[in-house]
C-alpha positions as CSV (number, residue, x, y, z in Angstrom):
1,X,-261.9,19.1,-43.0
2,X,-264.3,16.7,-44.8
3,X,-261.7,15.7,-47.4
4,X,-259.0,15.0,-44.8
5,X,-261.4,13.0,-42.6
6,X,-262.7,10.9,-45.5
7,X,-259.2,10.3,-47.0
8,X,-257.6,9.3,-43.7
9,X,-260.6,7.4,-42.5
10,X,-260.6,5.3,-45.7
11,X,-256.8,4.8,-45.5
12,X,-257.1,3.7,-41.9
13,X,-260.1,1.4,-42.6
14,X,-258.6,-0.3,-45.6
15,X,-255.3,-0.7,-43.8
16,X,-257.1,-2.4,-41.0
17,X,-258.8,-4.8,-43.5
18,X,-255.6,-5.5,-45.4
19,X,-253.5,-6.1,-42.3
20,X,-256.3,-8.3,-40.8
21,X,-256.5,-10.5,-43.8
22,X,-252.7,-10.6,-44.2
23,X,-252.0,-11.7,-40.7
24,X,-254.7,-14.3,-40.3
25,X,-252.3,-17.0,-41.5
26,X,-250.2,-16.3,-38.4
27,X,-253.0,-17.2,-36.0
28,X,-255.3,-19.5,-38.0
29,X,-253.8,-22.9,-39.0
30,X,-254.5,-24.9,-42.1
31,X,-257.3,-26.8,-40.3
32,X,-259.1,-23.6,-39.3
33,X,-258.1,-23.7,-35.7
34,X,-257.6,-20.3,-34.1
35,X,-254.8,-19.4,-31.7
36,X,-256.7,-16.7,-29.8
37,X,-253.6,-15.4,-28.0
38,X,-251.9,-14.7,-31.2
39,X,-255.1,-13.4,-32.8
40,X,-255.6,-10.9,-30.1
41,X,-251.9,-9.7,-30.3
42,X,-252.0,-9.3,-34.1
43,X,-255.5,-7.7,-33.9
44,X,-254.4,-5.0,-31.6
45,X,-251.1,-4.4,-33.4
46,X,-253.1,-4.1,-36.6
47,X,-255.5,-1.6,-35.0
48,X,-252.7,0.6,-33.7
49,X,-250.8,0.6,-37.0
50,X,-253.9,1.4,-39.0
51,X,-255.3,3.9,-36.5
52,X,-252.0,5.8,-36.5
53,X,-253.6,7.5,-39.6
54,X,-255.6,9.5,-37.1
55,X,-252.5,11.2,-35.9
56,X,-251.4,11.9,-39.5
57,X,-254.8,13.1,-40.5
58,X,-255.0,15.6,-37.6
59,X,-251.5,16.8,-38.3
60,X,-252.2,17.2,-42.1
61,X,-255.4,19.1,-41.3
62,X,-253.6,21.4,-38.8
63,X,-250.7,22.1,-41.2
64,X,-252.6,22.5,-44.5
65,X,-255.8,24.2,-43.4
66,X,-255.2,25.9,-40.0
67,X,-251.8,27.4,-40.5
68,X,-250.1,25.1,-38.0
69,X,-252.5,25.8,-35.1
70,X,-255.3,23.6,-33.8
71,X,-257.3,23.4,-30.6
72,X,-257.7,20.1,-28.7
73,X,-261.5,20.2,-29.6
74,X,-260.9,20.6,-33.3
75,X,-258.2,17.9,-33.3
76,X,-260.5,15.6,-31.4
77,X,-263.3,16.2,-33.9
78,X,-261.1,15.4,-36.9
79,X,-259.7,12.3,-35.1
80,X,-263.0,10.9,-34.0
81,X,-264.5,11.3,-37.4
82,X,-261.6,9.4,-38.9
83,X,-262.1,6.7,-36.2
84,X,-265.8,6.4,-37.1
85,X,-265.0,5.8,-40.8
86,X,-262.3,3.3,-40.0
87,X,-264.6,1.6,-37.5
88,X,-267.4,1.3,-40.1
89,X,-265.0,-0.3,-42.6
90,X,-263.8,-2.7,-39.8
91,X,-267.4,-3.7,-38.9
92,X,-268.5,-4.2,-42.5
93,X,-265.3,-6.2,-43.2
94,X,-265.9,-8.5,-40.2
95,X,-269.6,-9.0,-41.1
96,X,-268.7,-10.0,-44.7
97,X,-265.9,-12.3,-43.5
98,X,-268.2,-13.9,-40.8
99,X,-270.9,-14.6,-43.3
100,X,-268.6,-15.9,-46.1
101,X,-265.9,-17.8,-44.3
102,X,-266.2,-21.3,-42.8
103,X,-263.4,-20.5,-40.4
104,X,-265.4,-17.5,-39.0
105,X,-268.5,-19.7,-38.7
106,X,-266.6,-21.8,-36.2
107,X,-265.4,-18.8,-34.2
108,X,-268.0,-19.0,-31.4
109,X,-267.4,-22.7,-30.7
110,X,-263.6,-22.3,-30.9
111,X,-263.7,-19.2,-28.7
112,X,-265.8,-20.9,-26.0
113,X,-263.4,-23.9,-26.0
114,X,-260.5,-21.5,-25.6
115,X,-262.3,-19.7,-22.7
116,X,-263.1,-23.0,-20.9
117,X,-259.4,-23.9,-20.9
118,X,-258.5,-20.5,-19.6
119,X,-261.2,-20.7,-16.9
120,X,-260.1,-24.1,-15.8
121,X,-256.5,-23.0,-15.7
122,X,-257.4,-20.1,-13.4
123,X,-258.9,-22.6,-10.9
124,X,-262.6,-22.0,-11.5
125,X,-264.8,-24.9,-10.5
126,X,-266.5,-27.0,-13.2
127,X,-269.9,-25.6,-12.1
128,X,-268.8,-22.0,-12.6
129,X,-267.3,-22.9,-16.0
130,X,-270.6,-24.4,-17.0
131,X,-272.4,-21.3,-15.8
132,X,-270.1,-19.0,-17.7
133,X,-270.4,-21.2,-20.8
134,X,-274.2,-20.9,-20.6
135,X,-273.9,-17.1,-20.4
136,X,-271.6,-17.1,-23.4
137,X,-273.9,-19.3,-25.4
138,X,-276.8,-16.8,-24.7
139,X,-274.6,-14.0,-25.9
140,X,-273.8,-15.9,-29.1
141,X,-277.5,-16.3,-29.7
142,X,-277.7,-12.5,-29.6
143,X,-274.7,-12.3,-31.9
144,X,-276.8,-13.8,-34.7
145,X,-278.7,-10.5,-34.8
146,X,-276.7,-8.3,-37.3
147,X,-277.3,-5.2,-35.3
148,X,-275.9,-6.9,-32.1
149,X,-273.0,-8.3,-34.2
150,X,-272.2,-4.8,-35.6
151,X,-272.4,-3.3,-32.1
152,X,-270.1,-5.8,-30.6
153,X,-267.6,-5.6,-33.4
154,X,-267.7,-1.8,-33.2
155,X,-266.8,-2.1,-29.5
156,X,-263.6,-3.9,-30.5
157,X,-262.2,-1.1,-32.6
158,X,-263.8,2.1,-31.4
159,X,-262.3,2.3,-28.0
160,X,-258.8,1.9,-29.5
161,X,-259.6,4.7,-32.0
162,X,-260.9,6.9,-29.2
163,X,-257.7,6.4,-27.3
164,X,-255.5,7.1,-30.3
165,X,-257.7,10.2,-31.0
166,X,-257.2,11.5,-27.5
167,X,-253.5,11.0,-27.5
168,X,-253.1,12.5,-31.0
169,X,-255.2,15.5,-30.1
170,X,-253.1,16.2,-27.0
171,X,-249.9,15.8,-28.8
172,X,-250.9,17.9,-31.9
173,X,-252.8,20.8,-30.3
174,X,-251.1,24.1,-30.8
175,X,-252.5,27.6,-30.1
């Protein structure tokens, strides 16, 4: 199981990194301005594509090592371990990018500006917008802590991997 998990975890993680870097030009313009709607769309598409390796990893393990049979629990274990490796690569990749890219350094300010526009469009009062902005700024202060940054970044990818793992384990289980 270890070889399958490591292989598919690495493939998934590096696919995430490659797709992320390859698609940034679609949602970051030449001036470093981010289109968060496109970024979110491309981000989740990239995650789904890369995390599809969970399905293939479980299937390969079932076919090559278990004679075509696997329980939900064993399939879940293989999938969640692949998810953890891919998630670790995603977190490390983001942290490197954040600390080496000028565009990433402007992320908090650009994101807050984006959210203010969204809040205003939804009819929230200026006082509520200011209150939400202050809460966001407090969170961004916390984000300067590498452990908090890693945890928040992990929470972007891990739930998607967990969902793909659950679906894959349900589809692939065979007694």
